[in-house]
PDB file with SEQRES, HELIX, SHEET and CRYST1 records, atoms N, CA, C and O in Angstrom:
SEQRES   1 A   51  MET PHE ASN LEU SER PRO MET GLU MET GLY VAL VAL LEU          
SEQRES   2 A   51  LEU ILE ALA LEU LEU VAL LEU GLY PRO ALA LYS LEU PRO          
SEQRES   3 A   51  GLN LEU GLY LYS SER LEU GLY ARG THR ILE SER GLU PHE          
SEQRES   4 A   51  GLN SER ALA VAL GLN GLU ARG PHE PRO LYS GLU GLU              
HELIX    1 AA1 PRO A    6  LEU A   20  1                                  15    
HELIX    2 AA2 LEU A   25  ARG A   46  1                                  22    
CRYST1    1.000    1.000    1.000  90.00  90.00  90.00 P 1           1          
ATOM      1  N   MET A   1      24.142 245.410 148.715  1.00  0.00           N  
ATOM      2  CA  MET A   1      25.078 244.307 148.841  1.00  0.00           C  
ATOM      3  C   MET A   1      25.981 244.545 150.055  1.00  0.00           C  
ATOM      4  O   MET A   1      25.756 243.977 151.124  1.00  0.00           O  
ATOM      5  N   PHE A   2      26.977 245.367 149.887  1.00  0.00           N  
ATOM      6  CA  PHE A   2      27.844 245.729 151.013  1.00  0.00           C  
ATOM      7  C   PHE A   2      27.636 247.197 151.308  1.00  0.00           C  
ATOM      8  O   PHE A   2      27.547 248.017 150.394  1.00  0.00           O  
ATOM      9  N   ASN A   3      27.558 247.523 152.563  1.00  0.00           N  
ATOM     10  CA  ASN A   3      27.401 248.921 152.951  1.00  0.00           C  
ATOM     11  C   ASN A   3      28.752 249.472 153.381  1.00  0.00           C  
ATOM     12  O   ASN A   3      29.028 249.618 154.571  1.00  0.00           O  
ATOM     13  N   LEU A   4      29.595 249.777 152.385  1.00  0.00           N  
ATOM     14  CA  LEU A   4      30.912 250.332 152.660  1.00  0.00           C  
ATOM     15  C   LEU A   4      30.942 251.794 152.240  1.00  0.00           C  
ATOM     16  O   LEU A   4      30.527 252.147 151.137  1.00  0.00           O  
ATOM     17  N   SER A   5      31.432 252.624 153.124  1.00  0.00           N  
ATOM     18  CA  SER A   5      31.601 254.028 152.786  1.00  0.00           C  
ATOM     19  C   SER A   5      32.861 254.169 151.923  1.00  0.00           C  
ATOM     20  O   SER A   5      33.679 253.251 151.880  1.00  0.00           O  
ATOM     21  N   PRO A   6      33.022 255.286 151.248  1.00  0.00           N  
ATOM     22  CA  PRO A   6      34.233 255.494 150.448  1.00  0.00           C  
ATOM     23  C   PRO A   6      35.513 255.406 151.290  1.00  0.00           C  
ATOM     24  O   PRO A   6      36.540 254.931 150.806  1.00  0.00           O  
ATOM     25  N   MET A   7      35.455 255.856 152.528  1.00  0.00           N  
ATOM     26  CA  MET A   7      36.629 255.786 153.402  1.00  0.00           C  
ATOM     27  C   MET A   7      36.984 254.330 153.705  1.00  0.00           C  
ATOM     28  O   MET A   7      38.157 253.960 153.681  1.00  0.00           O  
ATOM     29  N   GLU A   8      35.977 253.507 153.990  1.00  0.00           N  
ATOM     30  CA  GLU A   8      36.227 252.093 154.278  1.00  0.00           C  
ATOM     31  C   GLU A   8      36.784 251.378 153.048  1.00  0.00           C  
ATOM     32  O   GLU A   8      37.681 250.543 153.161  1.00  0.00           O  
ATOM     33  N   MET A   9      36.246 251.710 151.872  1.00  0.00           N  
ATOM     34  CA  MET A   9      36.752 251.098 150.639  1.00  0.00           C  
ATOM     35  C   MET A   9      38.208 251.488 150.410  1.00  0.00           C  
ATOM     36  O   MET A   9      39.012 250.669 149.965  1.00  0.00           O  
ATOM     37  N   GLY A  10      38.542 252.724 150.710  1.00  0.00           N  
ATOM     38  CA  GLY A  10      39.921 253.182 150.572  1.00  0.00           C  
ATOM     39  C   GLY A  10      40.859 252.429 151.494  1.00  0.00           C  
ATOM     40  O   GLY A  10      41.969 252.071 151.100  1.00  0.00           O  
ATOM     41  N   VAL A  11      40.423 252.187 152.712  1.00  0.00           N  
ATOM     42  CA  VAL A  11      41.245 251.449 153.677  1.00  0.00           C  
ATOM     43  C   VAL A  11      41.456 250.006 153.192  1.00  0.00           C  
ATOM     44  O   VAL A  11      42.563 249.476 153.274  1.00  0.00           O  
ATOM     45  N   VAL A  12      40.388 249.381 152.687  1.00  0.00           N  
ATOM     46  CA  VAL A  12      40.497 248.013 152.174  1.00  0.00           C  
ATOM     47  C   VAL A  12      41.471 247.970 150.995  1.00  0.00           C  
ATOM     48  O   VAL A  12      42.308 247.070 150.922  1.00  0.00           O  
ATOM     49  N   LEU A  13      41.371 248.929 150.075  1.00  0.00           N  
ATOM     50  CA  LEU A  13      42.283 248.963 148.925  1.00  0.00           C  
ATOM     51  C   LEU A  13      43.724 249.220 149.355  1.00  0.00           C  
ATOM     52  O   LEU A  13      44.653 248.649 148.784  1.00  0.00           O  
ATOM     53  N   LEU A  14      43.913 250.072 150.353  1.00  0.00           N  
ATOM     54  CA  LEU A  14      45.259 250.337 150.853  1.00  0.00           C  
ATOM     55  C   LEU A  14      45.870 249.083 151.475  1.00  0.00           C  
ATOM     56  O   LEU A  14      47.039 248.778 151.238  1.00  0.00           O  
ATOM     57  N   ILE A  15      45.094 248.366 152.258  1.00  0.00           N  
ATOM     58  CA  ILE A  15      45.588 247.123 152.869  1.00  0.00           C  
ATOM     59  C   ILE A  15      45.909 246.100 151.788  1.00  0.00           C  
ATOM     60  O   ILE A  15      46.930 245.416 151.864  1.00  0.00           O  
ATOM     61  N   ALA A  16      45.038 245.990 150.774  1.00  0.00           N  
ATOM     62  CA  ALA A  16      45.293 245.057 149.672  1.00  0.00           C  
ATOM     63  C   ALA A  16      46.570 245.437 148.943  1.00  0.00           C  
ATOM     64  O   ALA A  16      47.347 244.562 148.562  1.00  0.00           O  
ATOM     65  N   LEU A  17      46.797 246.721 148.743  1.00  0.00           N  
ATOM     66  CA  LEU A  17      48.020 247.176 148.078  1.00  0.00           C  
ATOM     67  C   LEU A  17      49.251 246.836 148.896  1.00  0.00           C  
ATOM     68  O   LEU A  17      50.269 246.421 148.341  1.00  0.00           O  
ATOM     69  N   LEU A  18      49.173 247.005 150.205  1.00  0.00           N  
ATOM     70  CA  LEU A  18      50.314 246.689 151.067  1.00  0.00           C  
ATOM     71  C   LEU A  18      50.581 245.188 151.131  1.00  0.00           C  
ATOM     72  O   LEU A  18      51.738 244.766 151.157  1.00  0.00           O  
ATOM     73  N   VAL A  19      49.520 244.377 151.157  1.00  0.00           N  
ATOM     74  CA  VAL A  19      49.681 242.930 151.283  1.00  0.00           C  
ATOM     75  C   VAL A  19      50.121 242.312 149.969  1.00  0.00           C  
ATOM     76  O   VAL A  19      51.051 241.507 149.942  1.00  0.00           O  
ATOM     77  N   LEU A  20      49.464 242.681 148.880  1.00  0.00           N  
ATOM     78  CA  LEU A  20      49.721 242.042 147.594  1.00  0.00           C  
ATOM     79  C   LEU A  20      50.814 242.726 146.791  1.00  0.00           C  
ATOM     80  O   LEU A  20      51.500 242.073 146.004  1.00  0.00           O  
ATOM     81  N   GLY A  21      50.982 243.986 146.968  1.00  0.00           N  
ATOM     82  CA  GLY A  21      51.961 244.733 146.196  1.00  0.00           C  
ATOM     83  C   GLY A  21      51.347 245.265 144.915  1.00  0.00           C  
ATOM     84  O   GLY A  21      50.309 244.777 144.468  1.00  0.00           O  
ATOM     85  N   PRO A  22      51.987 246.263 144.324  1.00  0.00           N  
ATOM     86  CA  PRO A  22      51.415 246.892 143.138  1.00  0.00           C  
ATOM     87  C   PRO A  22      51.425 246.000 141.894  1.00  0.00           C  
ATOM     88  O   PRO A  22      50.644 246.242 140.974  1.00  0.00           O  
ATOM     89  N   ALA A  23      52.266 244.997 141.839  1.00  0.00           N  
ATOM     90  CA  ALA A  23      52.327 244.134 140.658  1.00  0.00           C  
ATOM     91  C   ALA A  23      51.168 243.144 140.617  1.00  0.00           C  
ATOM     92  O   ALA A  23      50.659 242.840 139.538  1.00  0.00           O  
ATOM     93  N   LYS A  24      50.748 242.644 141.754  1.00  0.00           N  
ATOM     94  CA  LYS A  24      49.697 241.623 141.811  1.00  0.00           C  
ATOM     95  C   LYS A  24      48.290 242.193 141.836  1.00  0.00           C  
ATOM     96  O   LYS A  24      47.345 241.483 141.490  1.00  0.00           O  
ATOM     97  N   LEU A  25      48.115 243.444 142.231  1.00  0.00           N  
ATOM     98  CA  LEU A  25      46.789 244.023 142.391  1.00  0.00           C  
ATOM     99  C   LEU A  25      45.987 244.058 141.083  1.00  0.00           C  
ATOM    100  O   LEU A  25      44.811 243.695 141.106  1.00  0.00           O  
ATOM    101  N   PRO A  26      46.562 244.476 139.943  1.00  0.00           N  
ATOM    102  CA  PRO A  26      45.783 244.444 138.698  1.00  0.00           C  
ATOM    103  C   PRO A  26      45.390 243.026 138.277  1.00  0.00           C  
ATOM    104  O   PRO A  26      44.298 242.817 137.748  1.00  0.00           O  
ATOM    105  N   GLN A  27      46.264 242.061 138.507  1.00  0.00           N  
ATOM    106  CA  GLN A  27      45.944 240.671 138.185  1.00  0.00           C  
ATOM    107  C   GLN A  27      44.785 240.184 139.045  1.00  0.00           C  
ATOM    108  O   GLN A  27      43.907 239.472 138.558  1.00  0.00           O  
ATOM    109  N   LEU A  28      44.778 240.557 140.297  1.00  0.00           N  
ATOM    110  CA  LEU A  28      43.702 240.171 141.203  1.00  0.00           C  
ATOM    111  C   LEU A  28      42.375 240.783 140.764  1.00  0.00           C  
ATOM    112  O   LEU A  28      41.346 240.108 140.778  1.00  0.00           O  
ATOM    113  N   GLY A  29      42.394 242.038 140.382  1.00  0.00           N  
ATOM    114  CA  GLY A  29      41.181 242.704 139.914  1.00  0.00           C  
ATOM    115  C   GLY A  29      40.634 242.062 138.651  1.00  0.00           C  
ATOM    116  O   GLY A  29      39.426 241.867 138.522  1.00  0.00           O  
ATOM    117  N   LYS A  30      41.514 241.734 137.724  1.00  0.00           N  
ATOM    118  CA  LYS A  30      41.099 241.081 136.479  1.00  0.00           C  
ATOM    119  C   LYS A  30      40.495 239.714 136.769  1.00  0.00           C  
ATOM    120  O   LYS A  30      39.459 239.351 136.211  1.00  0.00           O  
ATOM    121  N   SER A  31      41.143 238.968 137.634  1.00  0.00           N  
ATOM    122  CA  SER A  31      40.651 237.634 137.989  1.00  0.00           C  
ATOM    123  C   SER A  31      39.309 237.719 138.701  1.00  0.00           C  
ATOM    124  O   SER A  31      38.411 236.921 138.428  1.00  0.00           O  
ATOM    125  N   LEU A  32      39.165 238.662 139.598  1.00  0.00           N  
ATOM    126  CA  LEU A  32      37.908 238.838 140.325  1.00  0.00           C  
ATOM    127  C   LEU A  32      36.783 239.239 139.371  1.00  0.00           C  
ATOM    128  O   LEU A  32      35.669 238.727 139.479  1.00  0.00           O  
ATOM    129  N   GLY A  33      37.062 240.140 138.447  1.00  0.00           N  
ATOM    130  CA  GLY A  33      36.070 240.550 137.459  1.00  0.00           C  
ATOM    131  C   GLY A  33      35.626 239.398 136.574  1.00  0.00           C  
ATOM    132  O   GLY A  33      34.438 239.252 136.286  1.00  0.00           O  
ATOM    133  N   ARG A  34      36.574 238.583 136.146  1.00  0.00           N  
ATOM    134  CA  ARG A  34      36.257 237.419 135.316  1.00  0.00           C  
ATOM    135  C   ARG A  34      35.399 236.421 136.093  1.00  0.00           C  
ATOM    136  O   ARG A  34      34.452 235.856 135.546  1.00  0.00           O  
ATOM    137  N   THR A  35      35.724 236.209 137.350  1.00  0.00           N  
ATOM    138  CA  THR A  35      34.955 235.280 138.186  1.00  0.00           C  
ATOM    139  C   THR A  35      33.527 235.770 138.375  1.00  0.00           C  
ATOM    140  O   THR A  35      32.588 234.981 138.271  1.00  0.00           O  
ATOM    141  N   ILE A  36      33.349 237.045 138.649  1.00  0.00           N  
ATOM    142  CA  ILE A  36      32.004 237.598 138.822  1.00  0.00           C  
ATOM    143  C   ILE A  36      31.215 237.488 137.525  1.00  0.00           C  
ATOM    144  O   ILE A  36      30.031 237.153 137.548  1.00  0.00           O  
ATOM    145  N   SER A  37      31.856 237.764 136.399  1.00  0.00           N  
ATOM    146  CA  SER A  37      31.187 237.663 135.104  1.00  0.00           C  
ATOM    147  C   SER A  37      30.732 236.236 134.816  1.00  0.00           C  
ATOM    148  O   SER A  37      29.608 236.022 134.361  1.00  0.00           O  
ATOM    149  N   GLU A  38      31.594 235.263 135.079  1.00  0.00           N  
ATOM    150  CA  GLU A  38      31.235 233.867 134.866  1.00  0.00           C  
ATOM    151  C   GLU A  38      30.097 233.444 135.792  1.00  0.00           C  
ATOM    152  O   GLU A  38      29.210 232.697 135.379  1.00  0.00           O  
ATOM    153  N   PHE A  39      30.115 233.906 137.018  1.00  0.00           N  
ATOM    154  CA  PHE A  39      29.049 233.589 137.966  1.00  0.00           C  
ATOM    155  C   PHE A  39      27.717 234.162 137.491  1.00  0.00           C  
ATOM    156  O   PHE A  39      26.691 233.485 137.550  1.00  0.00           O  
ATOM    157  N   GLN A  40      27.732 235.404 137.024  1.00  0.00           N  
ATOM    158  CA  GLN A  40      26.503 236.032 136.553  1.00  0.00           C  
ATOM    159  C   GLN A  40      25.939 235.296 135.342  1.00  0.00           C  
ATOM    160  O   GLN A  40      24.729 235.090 135.259  1.00  0.00           O  
ATOM    161  N   SER A  41      26.793 234.899 134.406  1.00  0.00           N  
ATOM    162  CA  SER A  41      26.292 234.194 133.229  1.00  0.00           C  
ATOM    163  C   SER A  41      25.762 232.817 133.609  1.00  0.00           C  
ATOM    164  O   SER A  41      24.785 232.358 133.019  1.00  0.00           O  
ATOM    165  N   ALA A  42      26.376 232.151 134.573  1.00  0.00           N  
ATOM    166  CA  ALA A  42      25.878 230.850 135.020  1.00  0.00           C  
ATOM    167  C   ALA A  42      24.517 230.995 135.698  1.00  0.00           C  
ATOM    168  O   ALA A  42      23.641 230.152 135.507  1.00  0.00           O  
ATOM    169  N   VAL A  43      24.332 232.036 136.473  1.00  0.00           N  
ATOM    170  CA  VAL A  43      23.047 232.278 137.129  1.00  0.00           C  
ATOM    171  C   VAL A  43      21.980 232.586 136.077  1.00  0.00           C  
ATOM    172  O   VAL A  43      20.850 232.111 136.192  1.00  0.00           O  
ATOM    173  N   GLN A  44      22.320 233.366 135.064  1.00  0.00           N  
ATOM    174  CA  GLN A  44      21.360 233.703 134.022  1.00  0.00           C  
ATOM    175  C   GLN A  44      20.980 232.480 133.193  1.00  0.00           C  
ATOM    176  O   GLN A  44      19.838 232.371 132.747  1.00  0.00           O  
ATOM    177  N   GLU A  45      21.915 231.563 132.980  1.00  0.00           N  
ATOM    178  CA  GLU A  45      21.596 230.329 132.270  1.00  0.00           C  
ATOM    179  C   GLU A  45      20.670 229.452 133.111  1.00  0.00           C  
ATOM    180  O   GLU A  45      19.732 228.849 132.590  1.00  0.00           O  
ATOM    181  N   ARG A  46      20.934 229.389 134.384  1.00  0.00           N  
ATOM    182  CA  ARG A  46      20.156 228.535 135.283  1.00  0.00           C  
ATOM    183  C   ARG A  46      18.764 229.113 135.530  1.00  0.00           C  
ATOM    184  O   ARG A  46      17.786 228.367 135.577  1.00  0.00           O  
ATOM    185  N   PHE A  47      18.667 230.414 135.686  1.00  0.00           N  
ATOM    186  CA  PHE A  47      17.394 231.087 135.964  1.00  0.00           C  
ATOM    187  C   PHE A  47      17.165 232.175 134.927  1.00  0.00           C  
ATOM    188  O   PHE A  47      17.379 233.351 135.221  1.00  0.00           O  
ATOM    189  N   PRO A  48      16.736 231.817 133.726  1.00  0.00           N  
ATOM    190  CA  PRO A  48      16.535 232.843 132.683  1.00  0.00           C  
ATOM    191  C   PRO A  48      15.378 233.777 133.038  1.00  0.00           C  
ATOM    192  O   PRO A  48      14.409 233.377 133.683  1.00  0.00           O  
ATOM    193  N   LYS A  49      15.505 235.012 132.607  1.00  0.00           N  
ATOM    194  CA  LYS A  49      14.447 235.996 132.845  1.00  0.00           C  
ATOM    195  C   LYS A  49      13.309 235.718 131.875  1.00  0.00           C  
ATOM    196  O   LYS A  49      13.527 235.484 130.686  1.00  0.00           O  
ATOM    197  N   GLU A  50      12.113 235.748 132.394  1.00  0.00           N  
ATOM    198  CA  GLU A  50      10.929 235.554 131.561  1.00  0.00           C  
ATOM    199  C   GLU A  50      10.314 236.918 131.288  1.00  0.00           C  
ATOM    200  O   GLU A  50       9.744 237.543 132.182  1.00  0.00           O  
ATOM    201  N   GLU A  51      10.434 237.370 130.059  1.00  0.00           N  
ATOM    202  CA  GLU A  51       9.912 238.695 129.718  1.00  0.00           C  
ATOM    203  C   GLU A  51       8.706 238.579 128.849  1.00  0.00           C  
ATOM    204  O   GLU A  51       8.127 239.592 128.458  1.00  0.00           O  
TER     205      GLU A  51                                                      
END                                                                             
């Protein structure tokens, strides 16, 4: 998916912490996780696996 090294991920998280602040970061993570979960379930409904 993304080819990010651990150092690059750390830099991205540090910038997010500086921009959003420590109070908003957990809310953002929760919202992002919920969005990804909903997207995955919608894709699975649309294209079910045939086993």
